[in-house]
C-alpha positions, 0 to 999 in steps of 0.5 A, a space after each residue: 337504121 332504126 327499127 321503124 325504118 326497116 319495118 316501113 320498108 318491109 311494109 312497102 315491099 309487101 304492099 308492092 307484091 300484093 298489088 302486083 299479085 292482084 293485077 295478074 289475070 288468069 291468062 297472065 298467070 297461065 302464061 307465066 307458069 306454062 312449061 318451057 319445053 316438051 318431051 318428044 320420043 323419037 318416032 312417036 309423031 310418025 306413029 301417032 294415028 291421025 284418027 281411029 285405026 281399023 283392027 287390022 291396022 292396029 294388029 299390023 302395027 303393034 300386035 303381029 310381032 307376038 300374036 302371029 307366032 304366039 310369042 310367050 304364049 300370046 294367042 295366035 291370030 284366028 287360032 280357036 285353040 289359043 283364044 277359046 280359054 281367054 274368050 271363055 272368061 268373057 270379052 270384057 276380061 280379054 279387053 281389060 287384060 289387053 288394055 291393062 296388061 296381063 302376064 307377059 303382055 304389057 299394057 296396050 301391047 306395044 301400042 301406047 298411042 292406041 285408044 281403048 277402041 283401037 285395042 278392042 278393034 284389034 282383038 275383034 280382028 284377031 278373033 274374027 275368023 274363029 
């Protein structure tokens, strides 16, 4: 074939792609590139709360394992001697450590599905009787 023929066919193909791209709506593009699947962690659906949990609910769900016995230095629930040095730093610091993790405590403890407000409620519950 001649060079002009190849160039002509290439131009037609490029024009077809350009027309097709212009005709796609935003919705069609979103549909075309949407994920084909999702990841589900075993037990995550059952663990996800329907709404905000109380501090006691969060404590019983995620905090009790460490904070009941003081595992790895975790301040025990309603134990003034354990909580005083932490609360002396200010509640916002304690909350930040609980949300972001600090020393042996991982971020959000063992409650990845808990909101910041849930974590705050759990701390308030654990310090309510000091």
